[in-house]
N, C-alpha and C positions, 0 to 999 in steps of 0.2 A: 504493500500500500504506500509505504514511504517512497519506494522507487517510482511509483506512478506519479505521486504528487511532485516529486523532484523533477521528473521528466517534463511534466505538464508546465511546471513553473519555468523551466529552461525554455520551453517552446514559446510560452507567452512573452517571456523577456526578449527573446530573439525577434518575435513578431513586432513587439513594441519598438525595438531598436530599428528594425527594417522599415516600418511604416513611415516614420518621418523622413527617412532617407529617400524612399520611393517618391513621396510627395514633393520633396525638395528637388529631386531629379526632374520630375515632370514640370515643376514650377520654374525650372532654370531656363526654359526655352524663351528666347534664343540666347545661346551662350557663345555664339560665333557669328561672323558675317553671313548674310543671306544673299544669295544670288537671285537677281530679278531678270529673267530672260524676256527680252522684247523682240518679237519676230520681224521687226522692221528697222530701217536705218535710223541713225541719229537725226533729230530734227523733224521726224514724222510726228503726226498728232499723237499716236500711241506712245511714242518715246517721250514727248513733252509731258504728257499726263502722267506717265510712269515715273518720271523724275520728280514731278511736283508732289506726288503721293509718297514716293519712297523717301524723300527728304524728311517729311513730317513723321513718317513711321519710324525712321531711324532714330529720331529724337525721342519718340515715345517708348520704343522697344529697347533702347540702349545698345543697339548693334548696327553697324553699317548695312544698308541695303544697296548692293552693288549692281548697277545696270550692266547687262551683258547683251549687246545687240547682235542678234543672229538673223540677219536679213536674208531674203531669197525664197524663191519658189512659193510666192504668195503666202508666206508665213509658216510653211510646213517644216522648214529647216529648224526654226526655233521651237515649234511644237514637238518635233521629235526629240530635241535635246531635253525637254521637260518630261515627256512621256517616259523616257528611259532613265531619268534621274532617280536617286534614292528618295522615297516618299517620307522624308524626315522633317519637312518644313524649312529646309535650307535651300531649296530651289523652288521658286515660284515663277509664274508667267503672267505678264500683263499683255493682253492681246486684244484685237478688235473683233467685230462680228464676222470677220473673215474666217474665224474659227468654225463657224457653223456653215460656211460655204464650201470649204475644201472637201468634205465628204462627197459632194456631188460633182465637183469639177476636176477631181483626180480619180483615174480609174483604179488606182491602188495606192493606199497610204501605208507608211511603215508604223502605224499606230492606230488605235481605235479611239475616235474622237469622244465617244461617250465613256467607255470604261477606263481608259488610260488617264483621264483627267477628273478632278473634282472641282466644281465651281466654288469659289469663295464668295464673290459678289460682283455685280456690275459696279463700275466706278462712275461712268458718265454716259449720258446720251448726247452725241455730238452730231447735229445734222450736217449732211453734205449740202453744198451749195453749187448750183450749176453756173459755171463762169465761162466767159468768152472774152476774147480780145476786142477792145473798142474798134479796132481796125476792120472787124467783120461788119460793122455798122448794123448790128442786130440789137435792138433795145428792149425786147420783150420776148417772153416764151412763145407767144403766138406768132411773132415774126420768125423765130427759129423753126417752128413747125411748118410755116408756109414755105420757107426756104428748103427744108428737108423734103417736103412733099412735091415741090416743083421739080426736084431732081433726085428721084429715089436712088439711094445708095451713094449719093454724091458727097455726103458728110461723114466725118469721122469723129471719134471722141477718145480722150485719154483715159487710162485706168492705172492704178498702182499695182498692176499685175493681172494676168489672166486668172479669173476666178476670185479676185479680191472683192471686198465689200463695195469698193468704188465701182468696180466692173458690174456687179449685180445690180447696184442702184441704177446705173445707166441702162442695163438690159430691161429692168422692170419698167423704167420710163419709156423706152422704145416700144415695148409691148402695149402699154396702156395708151400711148400716143399714136400707135399704128404708123410708125415711121421706120425707115431703114437707115442705119449708120454703122460704120465699121469701128471695132475696138482696136485702139493702138496701145498695147500694154507697155508700161515702164516699170523700172525697179522700185520706184517709190513716188511719193507726191511731188518732191522737189523737181525731178526731171519732167514730170507731167505738166506741172505749172509753167516751167520754162518754155515748153513747146507750145502751150496754149497762148502764152503772152506773145510769142514770136508769130503766132498765126499759122504755124505749120500744122497744128491740130485744132479742130473747130471748137470743141467744148470739153468740159471736165466736171464731173460731180465730185468736187473736192471737199474733204473735211475743211471746216472753216479756218482752223488755226494756220495752215500753210498759205492761205490766200487773203486773210483779213487785211494785212498791210497793203497788198496790191489793189484790193478793192478800194480802200480808203485813198490811195494815191492816184486812182483812176487808170491803173494799168490793166485792170480786169473789170468786166461788167457782170454783176450778179443778176441772173434772170429769175431764179426761184430756188427754194430749198426743198430737198427731197423728203423731208420729214412730214409727219402728220400735223404738226403745229409749227408756227414760225419760230425762228431762232432768236434767242434773247439778244445775241450780238448783232443781228441784222433784222430788227423788227419791221423795217420798211419793205423787206423782200418777201413776196408772197410764197406760199407753198406751191408745189407743182399742181396740186389738186385745185387750189384757189385760182391758179393761172389757167385752168382749163383742161387739166389732165387727171381726172379722178382715177383712183386705183393705182397710182404711181408711187405711193408712200413707201419709204424704205427706212427702217430704224438702224442707224449706225451707232454702235455702242463700243465701249472699251471696258474690259473687265479683268478680274484676277482669277487665276486658276492654279492648281497645284497637281502634282502626280496623283493618280487615282487612289492609291492606298494610303495617302497621308492621314494620320490619326485625326479623328473628329475634333478633339480638343484643340489641336493646332489650327485646323481649318476655322473653327469658331473664334479663336484668338485673332487670327488674321482678319476675319470679317469685322470684329470689333475695332481693330486698329485702323482699318480703312475708313470706317464710319467716323472714328475720332479725328482722323486726318482731314476728312471732308468738312468737318464742322469748324476747322480753324479758319481764322480771317485770311491768312496768307493763301490757302488753297482756294477759298471762295473767290478771292480777288483774281487769282491766276486763271480760274475757270471762266470768269467774266471776259477776260482778254482773249481766251481761246474760243469763246462761243460754245462752251460746254456746260451742260446742266448735270449737276450731281445726281446720281441714281444708285440706290443700293437695294439688295434683296438678301434674305437669309440664304445660306448655302443650298439647302434643299430646293428652295424656290428657284434659285439660279440654275441648278441642274435641270429642273423641269423646263425652264424657259429655253435652255440650250437644246434639249431634246426636241421640243416643239419647233424651234426655228430651223433645226437641221431638216426636219420634214418639210416645212414650208419652202425652204430654199431649194430642196430637191425638186419640188413641183415647178418652181420658177425656172430653174436650170433646164428642165425638160421642155417647158413651154417656150423658152428662148432658143431651143435647138442647139445648145452648147455641147460640144463634144468634150468629154473628160480628157484631161491631159494624161499621157502614159505614166 
């Protein structure tokens, strides 16, 4: 009997000693720098928003969040880097709604967009704006439609890569407007904007951040925003639906994801930290200049949103007659 009590006492003592150690170990996250993979080039809207959020999260979490730009292949290079990373909270991804487009625009991906990632939260809803060079002498969306219909197939548009969110926005607009135009894909927004300003490409559904300066300086003319409501940064610019093309709305978002098997407590912690960063005056002010509206969801809600959008984008890609890239 003595032996039993002695053994039981030892077991309880060990458990008591181990329990606080375990809690402390869990509470220690993060205890080293966190890598933030951005699947687009520096200076892109996704990159700018990732840096704004990461700076504030670094201060709050007590560890550096280091941006790792992995551009190329419409974001899939960066996605693969995250899908194959250790699910320990030290690799996260800040990506755009291109995340839900790639399953339909690539014949084969080296990852599963649903199971290999866990959604943390959207960060922002950032409308795309249809811009043209003033040299084209087109001052409204109706004038653009008249020009496109007068010469079917004679117009082209820029995108930040085949199958990117900017490409899908333009394709949805084309379908709703019943016009023909050719996609000219670029590696990112900066190249696309340069070509539109030069007049070599007719128009571009650009995120607001890379073109707001050129709109204000008169280098680009904004004809409409592709979202369901007007952009706070461009309140005078109508939506494509308001300008006469109903059914053309496209929601461009930027959000945070982690590898699929990342523990829920880490996912929830990151969700809380994003919300905290979005509530700061500095980030609010930065978002105003970018034309971005803060947007958050709980992790399970974001996962459900992603699954639904993958399905709706598949329908859009099929309707647009796009052939998946090999």
